[in-house]
C-alpha positions in Angstrom: -23.6 24.2 -14.9 -24.3 23.2 -11.3 -26.1 20.0 -12.3 -23.0 18.5 -14.1 -21.1 15.5 -12.7 -18.1 17.8 -12.1 -20.0 20.2 -9.9 -21.8 17.4 -8.1 -18.4 16.2 -6.9 -17.2 19.6 -5.9 -16.8 20.2 -2.1 -18.3 23.7 -2.5 -21.5 22.6 -4.3 -23.7 22.3 -1.1 -22.7 25.8 0.0 -23.3 27.2 -3.5 -26.8 25.6 -3.7 -27.8 26.9 -0.2 -26.5 30.4 -1.0 -28.2 30.7 -4.4 -31.5 29.4 -2.9 -31.2 31.8 0.0 -30.8 34.8 -2.4 -33.9 33.7 -4.4 -36.0 33.2 -1.3 -34.8 36.6 0.1 -36.0 38.4 -3.0 -39.4 36.7 -2.7 -39.6 37.6 1.0 -38.9 41.2 0.2 -41.3 41.7 -2.6 -44.2 39.2 -1.8 -47.0 41.0 0.2 -47.9 39.1 3.4 -50.6 36.5 3.2 -53.6 36.5 5.5 -52.1 33.7 7.7 -48.7 35.4 7.9 -50.1 38.7 9.1 -52.2 36.7 11.6 -49.1 34.9 12.9 -47.5 38.3 13.5 -50.2 38.8 16.1 -49.0 35.5 17.7 -45.6 37.2 18.3 -47.3 40.2 19.9 -49.3 38.0 22.2 -46.7 35.4 23.3 -48.2 32.5 25.1 -47.4 28.8 25.8 -49.6 27.8 22.8 -52.4 29.1 20.6 -55.9 28.2 19.5 -55.0 27.0 16.0 -51.3 26.2 16.2 -48.5 25.5 18.7 -46.0 28.0 19.8 -43.0 27.9 17.4 -44.6 29.9 14.5 -44.8 32.8 17.0 -41.1 32.6 17.6 -40.0 32.3 13.9 -42.4 35.1 12.9 -41.3 37.4 15.7 -37.5 36.8 15.4 -36.9 39.3 12.6 -39.2 41.9 14.2 -37.5 41.6 17.6 -34.0 42.0 16.2 -34.7 44.9 13.8 -37.6 46.7 15.5 -39.3 47.0 12.1 -42.7 45.4 11.1 -43.0 44.6 7.4 -43.3 41.6 5.1 -39.5 41.0 5.1 -38.8 41.2 8.9 -41.6 38.7 9.8 -39.9 36.3 7.3 -36.2 36.6 8.5 -36.7 33.6 10.8 -38.1 31.6 7.9 -35.1 32.4 5.6 -32.6 31.1 8.3 -34.6 28.1 9.4 -35.3 26.7 5.9 -31.7 27.0 4.9 -30.8 24.8 7.9 -33.6 22.4 6.9 -32.2 22.0 3.5 -28.7 21.3 4.9 -30.2 18.7 7.3 -32.0 17.1 4.4 -28.7 16.8 2.5 -27.1 15.2 5.6 -29.9 12.8 5.9 -29.7 11.7 2.3 -25.9 11.3 2.6 -26.4 9.1 5.7 -29.3 7.0 4.4 -28.1 6.7 0.8 -24.9 8.4 -0.3 -23.3 11.9 -1.0 -24.5 12.3 -4.6 -28.1 11.1 -3.7 -28.2 13.6 -0.9 -26.9 16.4 -3.2 -29.5 15.7 -5.8 -32.1 15.7 -3.1 -30.9 19.1 -2.0 -31.1 20.4 -5.6 -34.6 19.1 -6.1 -36.0 20.3 -2.8 -34.4 23.8 -3.4 -36.3 24.0 -6.7 -39.8 22.8 -5.9 -42.0 26.0 -5.8 -44.2 25.2 -2.8 -41.1 24.3 -0.7 -39.5 27.6 -1.7 -42.6 29.6 -0.9 -44.4 27.9 1.9 -41.4 26.5 3.7 -38.6 28.9 2.6 -40.0 32.4 2.1 -43.3 32.8 4.0 -43.8 32.6 7.8 -46.0 29.6 8.5 -46.2 26.8 11.0 -44.8 24.6 8.3 -41.4 26.4 8.6 -40.4 25.1 12.1 -42.3 21.9 11.3 -40.1 21.1 8.3 -36.9 22.0 10.3 -37.7 19.7 13.2 -39.2 17.1 10.9 -35.9 17.0 9.0 -33.9 17.1 12.3 -35.9 14.1 13.4 -35.1 12.3 10.1 -31.4 13.0 10.5 -31.4 11.7 14.1 -33.3 8.6 13.0 -30.7 8.0 10.2 -27.9 8.4 12.7 -29.6 6.0 15.2 -30.9 3.3 12.9 -28.2 3.1 10.3 -25.1 3.6 12.5 -24.4 -0.2 12.3 -24.3 -2.3 9.2 -26.0 -4.6 8.5 -29.3 -3.4 10.1 -29.7 -6.8 11.7 -27.0 -5.8 14.2 -28.9 -2.7 15.3 -28.9 -2.0 19.0 -30.9 0.9 20.5 -28.8 3.8 21.9 -29.1 7.1 23.7 -29.9 8.7 20.3 -33.5 7.6 20.9 -33.8 10.4 23.4 -32.8 13.0 20.8 -35.3 11.5 18.3 -38.1 11.9 20.9 -37.1 15.5 21.8 -36.9 16.5 18.1 -40.2 14.8 17.5 -41.7 16.7 20.4 -40.4 20.0 18.9 -42.0 19.1 15.6 -45.3 18.7 17.5 -44.8 22.2 19.0 -44.5 23.5 15.5 -47.6 21.9 13.9 -49.8 18.9 14.8 -48.3 17.0 11.8 -45.5 16.1 14.2 -47.8 13.5 15.8 -48.3 11.8 12.3 -44.5 11.7 12.0 -44.3 9.9 15.3 -47.0 7.3 14.2 -45.1 6.6 11.0 -41.9 6.0 13.0 -43.7 3.6 15.3 -45.1 1.8 12.3 -41.6 1.4 10.8 -40.2 0.0 13.9 -43.1 -2.3 14.6 -43.1 -3.9 11.1 -39.4 -4.3 10.6 -37.9 -6.9 12.8 -34.4 -5.5 13.5 -35.9 -2.3 14.9 -38.5 -3.9 17.2 -35.7 -3.9 19.7 -36.6 -0.2 20.2 -39.7 -1.2 22.2 -37.7 -3.1 24.8 -35.0 -0.4 25.2 -34.6 1.7 28.4 -33.6 4.5 26.0 -37.1 4.6 24.6 -38.6 5.0 28.0 -36.3 7.9 28.7 -37.2 9.3 25.3 -40.9 9.1 25.9 -40.4 11.0 29.2 -38.4 13.7 27.4 -41.1 13.8 24.6 -43.9 14.5 27.2 -41.7 17.1 28.9 -41.1 18.8 25.5 -44.8 18.9 24.9 -45.4 20.8 28.2 -46.3 24.2 26.5 -48.9 22.6 24.3 -50.4 20.4 27.1 -50.3 23.3 29.7 -52.1 25.8 27.5 -54.7 23.3 26.4 -55.3 22.2 29.9 -56.1 25.8 30.8 -58.5 26.1 27.8 -60.6 23.0 27.8 -58.3 21.2 25.3 -59.9 23.4 22.6 -56.9 23.2 20.2 -57.2 19.4 20.0 -61.0 19.7 19.5 -60.6 22.2 16.7 -57.9 20.1 14.9 -59.8 16.9 15.2 -63.3 18.0 14.4 -63.9 21.8 14.1 -61.4 22.3 11.3 -63.3 19.8 9.1 -66.7 21.3 9.7 -68.4 24.3 8.1 -71.8 26.0 8.3 -72.6 24.8 4.7 -71.8 21.2 5.4 -74.6 19.5 7.2 -74.0 15.8 6.5 -71.1 13.4 5.9 -70.4 12.6 2.2 -67.7 11.0 0.1 -66.7 12.3 -3.4 -64.1 9.9 -4.9 -63.5 12.3 -7.8 -62.0 14.7 -5.3 -59.1 12.3 -4.7 -57.9 12.8 -8.2 -58.5 16.6 -7.9 -56.4 16.8 -4.7 -53.6 14.7 -6.3 -53.5 17.0 -9.3 -53.5 20.1 -7.1 -50.5 18.6 -5.2 -48.7 18.0 -8.5 -49.4 21.6 -9.5 -48.0 23.1 -6.3 -45.0 20.8 -6.5 -44.6 21.8 -10.2 -45.5 19.0 -12.7 -41.9 18.3 -13.6 -41.4 17.3 -9.9 -44.9 16.4 -8.9 -45.4 13.5 -11.3 -41.9 12.0 -10.7 -42.4 12.1 -6.9 -45.7 10.2 -7.2 -44.0 7.8 -9.7 -40.9 7.0 -7.5 -43.1 6.5 -4.5 -45.2 3.9 -6.4 -42.0 2.4 -7.8 -40.5 2.1 -4.3 -43.7 0.4 -3.0 -43.6 -2.0 -5.9 -40.0 -2.9 -5.2 -40.9 -3.8 -1.6 -42.8 -6.9 -3.0 -40.2 -8.1 -5.6 -36.7 -7.1 -4.3 -34.7 -7.6 -1.2 -35.4 -5.4 1.8 -34.3 -1.8 1.4 -34.6 -0.4 5.0 -33.8 3.3 4.1 -36.6 3.2 1.5 -38.9 1.6 4.0 -38.2 4.3 6.5 -38.9 7.0 4.0 -42.1 5.5 2.9 -43.4 4.9 6.4 -42.7 8.6 7.2 -44.1 10.1 4.0 -47.0 8.0 2.8 -49.3 8.7 5.8 -49.3 12.4 4.6 -49.1 12.1 0.8 -51.6 9.3 0.5 -53.6 10.0 3.6 -54.4 13.6 2.9 -55.1 12.8 -0.8 -57.7 10.2 0.2 -59.1 12.6 2.9 -59.8 14.9 0.0 -62.8 12.7 -0.8 -64.4 13.8 2.5 -63.3 17.3 3.2 -61.4 20.3 1.9 -57.6 19.8 2.0 -55.0 22.6 2.1 -52.1 22.0 -0.2 -49.4 22.4 2.5 -50.9 19.6 4.6 -49.3 16.8 2.6 -46.1 18.6 1.7 -43.9 17.3 4.5 -44.5 13.8 3.0 -43.4 14.9 -0.4 -40.4 16.7 1.2 -39.4 13.3 2.6 -39.9 11.5 -0.7 -37.4 13.8 -2.4 -34.8 11.5 -0.8 -36.0 8.6 -3.0 -36.3 10.8 -6.1 -32.7 12.0 -5.5 -31.4 8.5 -5.1 -33.3 7.2 -8.2 -31.8 10.0 -10.3 -28.3 9.1 -9.0 -28.7 5.4 -9.8 -29.7 6.2 -13.4 -26.6 8.2 -14.3 -26.8 6.9 -17.9 -29.5 9.6 -18.2 -27.1 12.4 -17.2 -27.8 14.7 -20.1 -31.5 14.3 -19.8 -31.4 14.8 -16.0 -29.3 18.0 -16.4 -31.8 19.4 -18.9 -34.7 18.5 -16.8 -33.3 20.2 -13.7 -32.1 23.3 -15.7 -35.3 23.8 -17.6 -37.4 23.3 -14.4 -35.3 25.9 -12.6 -35.6 28.3 -15.5 -39.4 28.0 -15.8 -40.0 28.1 -12.0 -37.9 31.2 -11.4 -39.3 32.9 -14.5 -42.8 32.4 -13.1 -41.6 33.8 -9.7 -40.3 36.9 -11.5 -43.6 37.4 -13.4 -45.7 36.8 -10.3 -43.7 39.3 -8.2 -43.8 42.0 -11.0 -47.5 41.5 -11.3 -48.1 41.6 -7.6 -46.2 44.9 -7.2 -46.6 46.6 -10.5 -49.7 44.9 -11.9 -48.1 44.1 -15.3 -50.9 41.7 -16.2 -53.7 43.9 -14.7 -56.6 45.1 -16.7 -57.1 48.1 -16.7 -53.6 49.3 -16.2 -52.4 52.9 -16.2 -48.7 52.1 -15.8 -47.9 50.1 -19.0 -48.6 50.5 -22.6 -50.9 47.6 -23.0 -54.2 47.0 -21.2 -53.3 43.7 -19.5 -55.0 40.4 -19.5 -56.4 39.8 -16.0 -59.5 41.9 -14.9 -59.2 43.3 -11.4 -62.4 41.6 -10.2 -60.9 38.2 -11.3 -57.3 38.9 -10.0 -56.6 36.9 -6.8 -53.4 38.8 -6.3 -55.4 41.8 -5.1 -56.3 39.8 -1.9 -52.7 40.3 -0.7 -52.4 43.7 1.0 -49.5 46.0 0.5 -48.8 46.7 4.2 -46.4 49.6 3.6 -48.8 51.4 1.3 -51.7 50.9 3.7 -49.7 52.2 6.6 -48.6 55.2 4.6 -52.2 55.9 3.6 -53.3 55.7 7.2 -50.6 58.1 8.3 -51.3 60.6 5.5 -55.0 60.8 6.4 -55.5 63.4 9.1 -59.0 62.2 9.8 -57.8 58.6 10.4 -54.8 59.8 12.5 -57.1 61.8 14.8 -59.6 59.0 15.1 -56.9 56.5 16.0 -55.5 58.9 18.5 -58.9 59.3 20.2 -59.7 55.6 20.1 -59.4 53.3 23.1 -59.3 50.1 21.1 -59.4 48.8 17.5 -61.5 45.9 16.2 -62.4 44.2 13.0 -64.7 41.4 11.8 -62.3 38.7 10.5 -59.4 37.2 12.3 -57.1 37.2 9.3 -58.0 40.8 8.4 -57.0 41.6 11.9 -53.5 40.5 11.1 -53.1 43.0 8.3 -54.6 45.8 10.5 -52.3 44.8 13.4 -49.2 44.9 11.2 -50.3 48.3 9.8 -51.0 50.2 13.0 -48.4 48.5 15.2 -46.0 51.4 14.7 -48.8 54.0 15.0 -50.4 53.0 18.3 -50.3 50.4 21.1 -54.0 50.4 22.0 -55.7 47.0 22.3 -57.0 45.2 19.2 -59.6 42.5 19.0 -62.1 40.9 16.6 -65.9 40.5 16.9 -67.6 38.2 14.5 -68.1 34.6 13.3 -64.5 33.4 13.2 -62.2 35.1 15.7 -59.6 32.3 16.4 -56.8 33.6 18.7 -58.5 36.9 19.4 -60.8 34.9 21.8 -57.8 34.6 24.2 -55.6 37.6 23.7 -57.6 40.3 25.4 -60.3 40.4 28.1 -62.9 42.3 26.0 -65.1 43.0 29.1 -62.5 45.7 29.9 -63.7 47.6 26.8 -67.1 48.4 28.1 -67.6 52.2 28.1 -64.6 52.7 25.7 -64.4 54.3 22.3 -63.8 51.8 19.5 -62.4 52.1 16.0 -63.8 49.5 13.5 -61.6 48.8 10.5 -62.6 46.4 7.7 -62.1 46.0 4.0 -64.5 46.2 1.1 -64.0 42.4 0.6 -65.2 41.6 4.1 -67.4 44.6 4.9 -70.6 42.6 4.7 -69.2 39.3 6.0 -71.2 38.2 9.1 -71.0 41.7 10.6 -71.4 44.7 8.4 -70.8 48.3 9.5 -74.3 48.8 10.6 -74.5 45.5 12.6 -72.1 47.0 15.3 -74.3 50.1 15.7 -76.5 48.7 18.5 -73.5 47.9 20.7 -72.4 51.6 20.9 -74.2 54.7 22.1 -73.3 56.4 18.8 -71.8 55.2 15.5 -70.4 57.0 12.5 -68.2 56.5 9.4 -64.8 58.1 9.7 -63.0 57.6 6.4 -62.4 55.3 3.5 -58.7 54.4 2.7 -58.0 53.0 -0.8 -55.2 50.7 -1.9 -53.9 51.4 -5.4 -51.9 49.5 -8.0 -51.0 50.7 -11.4 -53.4 53.6 -11.0 -56.4 51.5 -10.1 -58.1 50.9 -6.7 -57.6 47.2 -5.7 -59.1 47.4 -2.2 -60.8 49.9 0.1 -60.6 49.9 3.9 -63.6 51.3 5.8 -63.1 53.0 9.1 -66.0 53.6 11.6 -66.0 55.0 15.1 -68.2 53.9 17.9 -68.7 55.9 21.1 -69.2 54.2 24.5 -69.3 50.4 24.0 -72.5 49.3 25.8 -72.4 45.6 25.2 -69.7 43.2 23.9 -70.6 42.0 20.4 -70.4 38.2 20.0 -67.0 36.6 19.5 -67.0 33.1 18.0 -64.8 30.6 16.4 -66.7 28.1 14.3 -68.1 25.6 16.8 -66.5 27.2 19.8 -68.5 30.2 21.2 -67.3 31.8 24.4 -70.2 34.2 24.7 -72.9 31.4 24.6 -74.3 32.6 21.4 -76.2 30.1 19.2 -74.1 27.5 17.4 -73.3 28.9 14.0 -73.6 25.3 12.5 
């Protein structure tokens, strides 16, 4: 058993854990249909730029890596970069734990972080901005550990050239996701409130580091300077607004809800301990002697774990937003387990049963997603299932390979696509699915007209489409959102339905894609992104 004391001391344990985890994540990457955001980030890789409306540049590179080296476009190839990068992130986390704490604490941290479901899925199998963020976040942690804890005791600390590497790594984290700036603020707070490390602020190496940090941010700064700093405006205000929300309100009960949601995504057997050890570590700060490694971890994690939980009282919080904080807290949990070795048998059972339950759930979820084993009705298994199609959220994930095959087998669609000058849809995330599906069938421009177009606002000059023939593709789920099929009719000289393409699972239709053709685009339909409207249409709020 890999959780035994014998295996924890084996020189091959780290490699074994990384390899087993990679195999599990590869299976998930192969059989998990792409999510809305993942398909959308594939379009990033097709429209390479210095930065993007909703995220910095690195997600385009990690998403496009597998496509560029294989020439194939599917759910696995867009995730190849993720599989590689997260494996490196896990190894860096182990190295950080070994440096800050000790070998066994680092090893237990590696085991825990390899098991937590949201880490496995969001950081390790799917292609999201969180993937490069976690890599550079962890690289920054490792650089910090090498810089701040190279001398012992900490009172002898003297700043060194490593501050430059910390600043560069921090800049790369910011080029992955805007969370990198929160990491930087946490690091500043740690240095400011811990006397031995205040020497950083009078060091020449920090000055050089800040210069390198700004240079590293050039892609983000340059793109935003060309687009009215719109990404910063969206992240700081637009993301937290919605057409339904007209006034500021606080709901304290939502703090508990957000905390429980985080625990659920972390899996309760890890979520509750992570909250508990963080509280325990804070308590020890007031009663015990100074523990600088713990202080560092708390300064870098609590702004996210506590900050986003409290922010849940004001606005909607996505589960992944706080997860880099919990990722950092696994270092304390790993160390706490290591220091309580008298509980060896209990800890082994806890880790083993958690791994068994989590991976069993993964298997059931993948079987249901691909075969509909829990679907009701179901024509492929002997029992009728337990989840009605209309209540099954798994049907929102589109089987790209089936959709592409259905498009290709439809002569009507193939001819319409051949005759079209451009393709458009009415939702930016739906555009990702369509873009992945038709990429191997055509290279004509694709855009989005509607309420929320995000990156499509900047990827193609839609004025060039005037007078062209357009193919409108949407799904049954989004056919009436903001712009229905008939709403586009006035923008073309003629408009007609072409075909309906179904998606099937276990003999039942789970989604229908509608295809319409418009002749001679007369006027550009409005393109908007929440509060940002490039066609001067009325503010949707």
